[in-house]
Structures are given as structure tokens and as C-alpha cells.
SEFIZA-3560 file (N, C-alpha, C; in Angstrom, 3 decimals):
REM SEFIZA-3560
<numar><xx>0.729</xx><yy>-1.319</yy><zz>-0.003</zz><atom>N</atom></numar>
<numar><xx>-0.146</xx><yy>-0.163</yy><zz>0.089</zz><atom>CA</atom></numar>
<numar><xx>0.772</xx><yy>1.312</yy><zz>-0.132</zz><atom>C</atom></numar>
<numar><xx>0.400</xx><yy>2.164</yy><zz>-0.649</zz><atom>N</atom></numar>
<numar><xx>1.224</xx><yy>3.528</yy><zz>-0.548</zz><atom>CA</atom></numar>
<numar><xx>0.858</xx><yy>4.438</yy><zz>0.749</zz><atom>C</atom></numar>
<numar><xx>1.304</xx><yy>5.577</yy><zz>0.475</zz><atom>N</atom></numar>
<numar><xx>1.110</xx><yy>6.381</yy><zz>1.694</zz><atom>CA</atom></numar>
<numar><xx>-0.115</xx><yy>7.244</yy><zz>1.548</zz><atom>C</atom></numar>
<numar><xx>-1.045</xx><yy>6.963</yy><zz>0.882</zz><atom>N</atom></numar>
<numar><xx>-2.365</xx><yy>7.668</yy><zz>0.918</zz><atom>CA</atom></numar>
<numar><xx>-3.048</xx><yy>7.705</yy><zz>2.238</zz><atom>C</atom></numar>
<numar><xx>-3.322</xx><yy>8.686</yy><zz>2.821</zz><atom>N</atom></numar>
<numar><xx>-4.007</xx><yy>8.947</yy><zz>4.141</zz><atom>CA</atom></numar>
<numar><xx>-5.752</xx><yy>9.358</yy><zz>3.972</zz><atom>C</atom></numar>
<numar><xx>-5.989</xx><yy>8.775</yy><zz>2.718</zz><atom>N</atom></numar>
<numar><xx>-7.611</xx><yy>9.020</yy><zz>2.796</zz><atom>CA</atom></numar>
<numar><xx>-8.511</xx><yy>8.092</yy><zz>3.251</zz><atom>C</atom></numar>
<numar><xx>-9.567</xx><yy>8.381</yy><zz>4.085</zz><atom>N</atom></numar>
<numar><xx>-10.296</xx><yy>7.558</yy><zz>4.608</zz><atom>CA</atom></numar>
<numar><xx>-11.550</xx><yy>7.587</yy><zz>4.161</zz><atom>C</atom></numar>
<numar><xx>-12.493</xx><yy>6.465</yy><zz>3.912</zz><atom>N</atom></numar>
<numar><xx>-13.781</xx><yy>6.667</yy><zz>3.274</zz><atom>CA</atom></numar>
<numar><xx>-14.870</xx><yy>6.006</yy><zz>4.393</zz><atom>C</atom></numar>
<numar><xx>-16.165</xx><yy>6.629</yy><zz>4.457</zz><atom>N</atom></numar>
<numar><xx>-17.017</xx><yy>6.185</yy><zz>5.521</zz><atom>CA</atom></numar>
<numar><xx>-17.619</xx><yy>5.027</yy><zz>5.055</zz><atom>C</atom></numar>
<numar><xx>-18.483</xx><yy>4.221</yy><zz>5.615</zz><atom>N</atom></numar>
<numar><xx>-19.194</xx><yy>3.207</yy><zz>5.359</zz><atom>CA</atom></numar>
<numar><xx>-20.284</xx><yy>3.400</yy><zz>4.144</zz><atom>C</atom></numar>
<numar><xx>-20.837</xx><yy>4.769</yy><zz>4.140</zz><atom>N</atom></numar>
<numar><xx>-21.766</xx><yy>5.033</yy><zz>3.447</zz><atom>CA</atom></numar>
<numar><xx>-21.101</xx><yy>5.470</yy><zz>1.949</zz><atom>C</atom></numar>
<numar><xx>-19.820</xx><yy>5.975</yy><zz>2.013</zz><atom>N</atom></numar>
<numar><xx>-18.965</xx><yy>6.175</yy><zz>0.728</zz><atom>CA</atom></numar>
<numar><xx>-18.581</xx><yy>5.008</yy><zz>0.262</zz><atom>C</atom></numar>
<numar><xx>-18.394</xx><yy>3.870</yy><zz>0.910</zz><atom>N</atom></numar>
<numar><xx>-17.920</xx><yy>2.606</yy><zz>0.180</zz><atom>CA</atom></numar>
<numar><xx>-18.931</xx><yy>1.791</yy><zz>-0.196</zz><atom>C</atom></numar>
<numar><xx>-20.212</xx><yy>2.013</yy><zz>0.581</zz><atom>N</atom></numar>
<numar><xx>-21.358</xx><yy>1.431</yy><zz>-0.075</zz><atom>CA</atom></numar>
<numar><xx>-21.813</xx><yy>1.846</yy><zz>-1.262</zz><atom>C</atom></numar>
<numar><xx>-21.731</xx><yy>2.997</yy><zz>-1.592</zz><atom>N</atom></numar>
<numar><xx>-21.897</xx><yy>3.878</yy><zz>-2.846</zz><atom>CA</atom></numar>
<numar><xx>-21.179</xx><yy>3.278</yy><zz>-4.034</zz><atom>C</atom></numar>
<numar><xx>-19.848</xx><yy>3.194</yy><zz>-3.682</zz><atom>N</atom></numar>
<numar><xx>-18.977</xx><yy>2.989</yy><zz>-4.431</zz><atom>CA</atom></numar>
<numar><xx>-18.990</xx><yy>1.571</yy><zz>-4.939</zz><atom>C</atom></numar>
<numar><xx>-19.303</xx><yy>0.524</yy><zz>-3.924</zz><atom>N</atom></numar>
<numar><xx>-19.290</xx><yy>-0.821</yy><zz>-4.555</zz><atom>CA</atom></numar>
<numar><xx>-20.916</xx><yy>-1.285</yy><zz>-4.833</zz><atom>C</atom></numar>
<numar><xx>-21.744</xx><yy>-0.272</yy><zz>-4.703</zz><atom>N</atom></numar>
<numar><xx>-23.260</xx><yy>-0.773</yy><zz>-4.950</zz><atom>CA</atom></numar>
<numar><xx>-23.557</xx><yy>-1.912</yy><zz>-4.031</zz><atom>C</atom></numar>
<numar><xx>-23.188</xx><yy>-1.613</yy><zz>-2.678</zz><atom>N</atom></numar>
<numar><xx>-23.763</xx><yy>-2.697</yy><zz>-1.751</zz><atom>CA</atom></numar>
<numar><xx>-24.431</xx><yy>-1.895</yy><zz>-0.564</zz><atom>C</atom></numar>
<numar><xx>-25.235</xx><yy>-2.335</yy><zz>-0.163</zz><atom>N</atom></numar>
<numar><xx>-25.907</xx><yy>-2.028</yy><zz>1.105</zz><atom>CA</atom></numar>
<numar><xx>-24.553</xx><yy>-1.646</yy><zz>2.437</zz><atom>C</atom></numar>
<numar><xx>-24.978</xx><yy>-0.903</yy><zz>3.289</zz><atom>N</atom></numar>
<numar><xx>-24.213</xx><yy>-0.929</yy><zz>4.510</zz><atom>CA</atom></numar>
<numar><xx>-24.244</xx><yy>-2.102</yy><zz>5.376</zz><atom>C</atom></numar>
<numar><xx>-25.356</xx><yy>-2.898</yy><zz>5.315</zz><atom>N</atom></numar>
<numar><xx>-25.870</xx><yy>-4.152</yy><zz>5.983</zz><atom>CA</atom></numar>
<numar><xx>-24.862</xx><yy>-5.160</yy><zz>5.459</zz><atom>C</atom></numar>
<numar><xx>-24.627</xx><yy>-5.270</yy><zz>4.094</zz><atom>N</atom></numar>
<numar><xx>-23.621</xx><yy>-5.861</yy><zz>3.426</zz><atom>CA</atom></numar>
<numar><xx>-22.276</xx><yy>-5.811</yy><zz>4.176</zz><atom>C</atom></numar>
<numar><xx>-21.943</xx><yy>-4.548</yy><zz>4.068</zz><atom>N</atom></numar>
<numar><xx>-20.309</xx><yy>-4.208</yy><zz>4.489</zz><atom>CA</atom></numar>
<numar><xx>-20.325</xx><yy>-4.648</yy><zz>5.985</zz><atom>C</atom></numar>
<numar><xx>-21.384</xx><yy>-4.328</yy><zz>6.775</zz><atom>N</atom></numar>
<numar><xx>-21.348</xx><yy>-5.118</yy><zz>8.243</zz><atom>CA</atom></numar>
<numar><xx>-21.123</xx><yy>-6.433</yy><zz>8.166</zz><atom>C</atom></numar>
<numar><xx>-22.086</xx><yy>-7.240</yy><zz>7.662</zz><atom>N</atom></numar>
<numar><xx>-21.800</xx><yy>-8.912</yy><zz>7.371</zz><atom>CA</atom></numar>
<numar><xx>-20.378</xx><yy>-9.160</yy><zz>6.923</zz><atom>C</atom></numar>
<numar><xx>-20.196</xx><yy>-8.580</yy><zz>5.775</zz><atom>N</atom></numar>
<numar><xx>-18.676</xx><yy>-8.848</yy><zz>5.437</zz><atom>CA</atom></numar>
<numar><xx>-17.626</xx><yy>-8.490</yy><zz>6.423</zz><atom>C</atom></numar>
<numar><xx>-17.438</xx><yy>-7.538</yy><zz>7.302</zz><atom>N</atom></numar>
<numar><xx>-16.833</xx><yy>-7.181</yy><zz>8.460</zz><atom>CA</atom></numar>
<numar><xx>-16.766</xx><yy>-8.401</yy><zz>9.523</zz><atom>C</atom></numar>
<numar><xx>-18.190</xx><yy>-8.593</yy><zz>9.492</zz><atom>N</atom></numar>
<numar><xx>-18.328</xx><yy>-9.874</yy><zz>10.726</zz><atom>CA</atom></numar>
<numar><xx>-17.879</xx><yy>-11.101</yy><zz>10.439</zz><atom>C</atom></numar>
<numar><xx>-17.721</xx><yy>-11.439</yy><zz>9.060</zz><atom>N</atom></numar>
<numar><xx>-17.168</xx><yy>-12.960</yy><zz>8.715</zz><atom>CA</atom></numar>
<numar><xx>-15.768</xx><yy>-12.674</yy><zz>7.947</zz><atom>C</atom></numar>
<numar><xx>-15.440</xx><yy>-11.635</yy><zz>8.193</zz><atom>N</atom></numar>
<numar><xx>-13.933</xx><yy>-11.557</yy><zz>7.522</zz><atom>CA</atom></numar>
<numar><xx>-13.767</xx><yy>-11.323</yy><zz>6.044</zz><atom>C</atom></numar>
<numar><xx>-14.606</xx><yy>-10.950</yy><zz>5.356</zz><atom>N</atom></numar>
<numar><xx>-14.757</xx><yy>-10.649</yy><zz>4.030</zz><atom>CA</atom></numar>
<numar><xx>-14.752</xx><yy>-9.138</yy><zz>3.552</zz><atom>C</atom></numar>
<numar><xx>-14.505</xx><yy>-8.913</yy><zz>2.514</zz><atom>N</atom></numar>
<numar><xx>-14.624</xx><yy>-7.368</yy><zz>1.993</zz><atom>CA</atom></numar>
<numar><xx>-13.194</xx><yy>-6.596</yy><zz>2.296</zz><atom>C</atom></numar>
<numar><xx>-13.060</xx><yy>-5.669</yy><zz>1.911</zz><atom>N</atom></numar>
<numar><xx>-11.873</xx><yy>-4.456</yy><zz>2.086</zz><atom>CA</atom></numar>
<numar><xx>-11.495</xx><yy>-4.425</yy><zz>3.623</zz><atom>C</atom></numar>
<numar><xx>-10.345</xx><yy>-4.219</yy><zz>3.646</zz><atom>N</atom></numar>
<numar><xx>-9.771</xx><yy>-4.089</yy><zz>5.003</zz><atom>CA</atom></numar>
<numar><xx>-10.525</xx><yy>-2.739</yy><zz>5.714</zz><atom>C</atom></numar>
<numar><xx>-10.719</xx><yy>-2.719</yy><zz>7.117</zz><atom>N</atom></numar>
<numar><xx>-11.178</xx><yy>-1.319</yy><zz>7.749</zz><atom>CA</atom></numar>
<numar><xx>-10.548</xx><yy>-1.223</yy><zz>8.913</zz><atom>C</atom></numar>
<numar><xx>-10.914</xx><yy>-0.012</yy><zz>9.414</zz><atom>N</atom></numar>
<numar><xx>-10.384</xx><yy>0.588</yy><zz>10.651</zz><atom>CA</atom></numar>
<numar><xx>-11.405</xx><yy>0.774</yy><zz>11.718</zz><atom>C</atom></numar>
<numar><xx>-11.465</xx><yy>0.132</yy><zz>13.129</zz><atom>N</atom></numar>
<numar><xx>-12.525</xx><yy>0.611</yy><zz>13.976</zz><atom>CA</atom></numar>
<numar><xx>-11.902</xx><yy>1.577</yy><zz>14.784</zz><atom>C</atom></numar>
<numar><xx>-12.481</xx><yy>2.865</yy><zz>14.829</zz><atom>N</atom></numar>
<numar><xx>-12.042</xx><yy>4.030</yy><zz>15.492</zz><atom>CA</atom></numar>
<numar><xx>-13.055</xx><yy>4.314</yy><zz>16.633</zz><atom>C</atom></numar>
<numar><xx>-12.403</xx><yy>4.622</yy><zz>17.848</zz><atom>N</atom></numar>
<numar><xx>-13.333</xx><yy>4.996</yy><zz>19.287</zz><atom>CA</atom></numar>
<numar><xx>-13.516</xx><yy>3.715</yy><zz>19.963</zz><atom>C</atom></numar>
<numar><xx>-14.395</xx><yy>3.763</yy><zz>20.744</zz><atom>N</atom></numar>
<numar><xx>-14.797</xx><yy>2.639</yy><zz>21.687</zz><atom>CA</atom></numar>
<numar><xx>-15.370</xx><yy>1.380</yy><zz>20.983</zz><atom>C</atom></numar>
<numar><xx>-15.146</xx><yy>0.372</yy><zz>21.633</zz><atom>N</atom></numar>
<numar><xx>-15.520</xx><yy>-0.620</yy><zz>21.159</zz><atom>CA</atom></numar>
<numar><xx>-16.976</xx><yy>-1.004</yy><zz>20.946</zz><atom>C</atom></numar>
<numar><xx>-17.366</xx><yy>-1.976</yy><zz>20.189</zz><atom>N</atom></numar>
<numar><xx>-18.903</xx><yy>-2.047</yy><zz>20.050</zz><atom>CA</atom></numar>
<numar><xx>-19.326</xx><yy>-1.256</yy><zz>19.291</zz><atom>C</atom></numar>
<numar><xx>-20.825</xx><yy>-1.298</yy><zz>19.114</zz><atom>N</atom></numar>
<numar><xx>-21.583</xx><yy>-0.490</yy><zz>18.298</zz><atom>CA</atom></numar>
<numar><xx>-21.282</xx><yy>1.045</yy><zz>18.013</zz><atom>C</atom></numar>
<numar><xx>-20.693</xx><yy>1.552</yy><zz>19.052</zz><atom>N</atom></numar>
<numar><xx>-20.563</xx><yy>2.907</yy><zz>19.267</zz><atom>CA</atom></numar>
<numar><xx>-19.406</xx><yy>3.095</yy><zz>18.302</zz><atom>C</atom></numar>
<numar><xx>-18.472</xx><yy>2.061</yy><zz>17.833</zz><atom>N</atom></numar>
<numar><xx>-16.994</xx><yy>2.478</yy><zz>16.881</zz><atom>CA</atom></numar>
<numar><xx>-17.525</xx><yy>3.021</yy><zz>15.726</zz><atom>C</atom></numar>
<numar><xx>-16.632</xx><yy>3.781</yy><zz>15.019</zz><atom>N</atom></numar>
<numar><xx>-16.860</xx><yy>4.691</yy><zz>13.782</zz><atom>CA</atom></numar>
<numar><xx>-15.862</xx><yy>3.606</yy><zz>13.021</zz><atom>C</atom></numar>
<numar><xx>-16.492</xx><yy>3.226</yy><zz>11.823</zz><atom>N</atom></numar>
<numar><xx>-15.810</xx><yy>2.396</yy><zz>10.830</zz><atom>CA</atom></numar>
<numar><xx>-15.384</xx><yy>3.255</yy><zz>9.818</zz><atom>C</atom></numar>
<numar><xx>-14.071</xx><yy>3.038</yy><zz>9.217</zz><atom>N</atom></numar>
<numar><xx>-13.552</xx><yy>3.698</yy><zz>8.227</zz><atom>CA</atom></numar>
<numar><xx>-12.854</xx><yy>2.607</yy><zz>7.085</zz><atom>C</atom></numar>
<numar><xx>-12.589</xx><yy>3.004</yy><zz>5.859</zz><atom>N</atom></numar>
<numar><xx>-11.797</xx><yy>2.191</yy><zz>4.871</zz><atom>CA</atom></numar>
<numar><xx>-10.973</xx><yy>3.000</yy><zz>4.414</zz><atom>C</atom></numar>
<numar><xx>-9.600</xx><yy>2.648</yy><zz>4.851</zz><atom>N</atom></numar>
<numar><xx>-8.434</xx><yy>3.342</yy><zz>3.851</zz><atom>CA</atom></numar>
<numar><xx>-8.522</xx><yy>3.251</yy><zz>2.391</zz><atom>C</atom></numar>
<numar><xx>-8.322</xx><yy>4.404</yy><zz>1.758</zz><atom>N</atom></numar>
<numar><xx>-8.684</xx><yy>4.349</yy><zz>0.369</zz><atom>CA</atom></numar>
<numar><xx>-7.739</xx><yy>3.402</yy><zz>-0.405</zz><atom>C</atom></numar>
<numar><xx>-6.647</xx><yy>3.113</yy><zz>0.239</zz><atom>N</atom></numar>
<numar><xx>-5.448</xx><yy>2.276</yy><zz>-0.423</zz><atom>CA</atom></numar>
<numar><xx>-6.036</xx><yy>0.896</yy><zz>-0.375</zz><atom>C</atom></numar>
<numar><xx>-6.508</xx><yy>0.418</yy><zz>0.873</zz><atom>N</atom></numar>
<numar><xx>-6.853</xx><yy>-0.787</yy><zz>1.111</zz><atom>CA</atom></numar>
<numar><xx>-8.008</xx><yy>-1.173</yy><zz>0.195</zz><atom>C</atom></numar>
<numar><xx>-9.151</xx><yy>-0.154</yy><zz>0.177</zz><atom>N</atom></numar>
<numar><xx>-10.216</xx><yy>-0.472</yy><zz>-0.795</zz><atom>CA</atom></numar>
<numar><xx>-9.742</xx><yy>-0.617</yy><zz>-2.225</zz><atom>C</atom></numar>
<numar><xx>-8.710</xx><yy>-0.060</yy><zz>-2.724</zz><atom>N</atom></numar>
<numar><xx>-8.160</xx><yy>-0.023</yy><zz>-4.041</zz><atom>CA</atom></numar>
<numar><xx>-7.594</xx><yy>-1.422</yy><zz>-4.463</zz><atom>C</atom></numar>
<numar><xx>-6.705</xx><yy>-1.820</yy><zz>-3.022</zz><atom>N</atom></numar>
<numar><xx>-6.228</xx><yy>-3.190</yy><zz>-3.299</zz><atom>CA</atom></numar>
<numar><xx>-7.189</xx><yy>-4.159</yy><zz>-3.450</zz><atom>C</atom></numar>
<numar><xx>-7.879</xx><yy>-4.182</yy><zz>-2.469</zz><atom>N</atom></numar>
<numar><xx>-9.316</xx><yy>-5.230</yy><zz>-2.512</zz><atom>CA</atom></numar>
<numar><xx>-9.852</xx><yy>-5.168</yy><zz>-3.936</zz><atom>C</atom></numar>
<numar><xx>-10.165</xx><yy>-4.141</yy><zz>-4.343</zz><atom>N</atom></numar>
<numar><xx>-10.684</xx><yy>-4.222</yy><zz>-5.828</zz><atom>CA</atom></numar>
<numar><xx>-9.845</xx><yy>-4.912</yy><zz>-6.746</zz><atom>C</atom></numar>
<numar><xx>-8.481</xx><yy>-4.555</yy><zz>-6.621</zz><atom>N</atom></numar>
<numar><xx>-7.534</xx><yy>-5.179</yy><zz>-7.627</zz><atom>CA</atom></numar>
<numar><xx>-7.616</xx><yy>-6.715</yy><zz>-7.331</zz><atom>C</atom></numar>
<numar><xx>-7.352</xx><yy>-6.963</yy><zz>-6.325</zz><atom>N</atom></numar>
<numar><xx>-7.325</xx><yy>-8.468</yy><zz>-5.934</zz><atom>CA</atom></numar>
<numar><xx>-8.716</xx><yy>-9.263</yy><zz>-6.224</zz><atom>C</atom></numar>
<numar><xx>-9.604</xx><yy>-8.475</yy><zz>-6.558</zz><atom>N</atom></numar>
<numar><xx>-10.895</xx><yy>-9.244</yy><zz>-6.997</zz><atom>CA</atom></numar>
<numar><xx>-11.330</xx><yy>-9.050</yy><zz>-8.245</zz><atom>C</atom></numar>
<numar><xx>-10.609</xx><yy>-8.424</yy><zz>-8.946</zz><atom>N</atom></numar>
<numar><xx>-11.032</xx><yy>-7.894</yy><zz>-10.292</zz><atom>CA</atom></numar>
<numar><xx>-10.910</xx><yy>-9.505</yy><zz>-11.235</zz><atom>C</atom></numar>
<numar><xx>-11.888</xx><yy>-9.751</yy><zz>-12.003</zz><atom>N</atom></numar>
<numar><xx>-12.302</xx><yy>-10.835</yy><zz>-12.588</zz><atom>CA</atom></numar>
<numar><xx>-11.831</xx><yy>-10.534</yy><zz>-14.007</zz><atom>C</atom></numar>
<numar><xx>-10.965</xx><yy>-10.974</yy><zz>-15.038</zz><atom>N</atom></numar>
<numar><xx>-10.549</xx><yy>-10.766</yy><zz>-16.252</zz><atom>CA</atom></numar>
<numar><xx>-11.096</xx><yy>-11.947</yy><zz>-17.133</zz><atom>C</atom></numar>
<numar><xx>-12.315</xx><yy>-11.591</yy><zz>-17.704</zz><atom>N</atom></numar>
<numar><xx>-12.749</xx><yy>-12.777</yy><zz>-18.688</zz><atom>CA</atom></numar>
<numar><xx>-11.918</xx><yy>-13.333</yy><zz>-19.461</zz><atom>C</atom></numar>
<numar><xx>-11.972</xx><yy>-14.341</yy><zz>-19.893</zz><atom>N</atom></numar>
<numar><xx>-11.173</xx><yy>-15.343</yy><zz>-20.725</zz><atom>CA</atom></numar>
<numar><xx>-11.914</xx><yy>-14.955</yy><zz>-22.299</zz><atom>C</atom></numar>
<numar><xx>-10.680</xx><yy>-15.011</yy><zz>-23.152</zz><atom>N</atom></numar>
<numar><xx>-11.359</xx><yy>-14.722</yy><zz>-24.640</zz><atom>CA</atom></numar>
<numar><xx>-12.069</xx><yy>-15.745</yy><zz>-24.994</zz><atom>C</atom></numar>
<numar><xx>-13.104</xx><yy>-15.657</yy><zz>-25.793</zz><atom>N</atom></numar>
<numar><xx>-13.848</xx><yy>-16.874</yy><zz>-26.452</zz><atom>CA</atom></numar>
<numar><xx>-13.284</xx><yy>-17.489</yy><zz>-27.654</zz><atom>C</atom></numar>
//
């Protein structure tokens, strides 16, 4: 990862990936999806952010290149 210090909110990532915030929450719970940071107190009051670099890396790793027919 590069030294990009941009962080995206759950809503921003939800919009970019075209998935609901509930889907992102489920992915975090089962260890799927892009890396995230939990900020603040533990539990439901924690703020979740996604480092932009981690999201870009996850997208690259999950890109499917179709085979030529």
C-alpha cells in the first residue's frame, strides 16, 4: 500500500461498491471485503472507516478478467 491517508466512510464505500451498509457490516463480521479501521470505543459505538488504498487493493485483488472466447 502507498502512503495515501484518505479514509472513506461506510456510506461512501457502500455507494462505490453498490452494496448496502448491512452487506458491509456482514462482510466485516465474517472477515470478507476490504480492510477497515475501527475507531473509538469497542462495540456498536465505534466508527468504521476504510483506507482508500486498502479499498483499491481489495478491488484489484477481486477483479475478474474474462477469458477470450
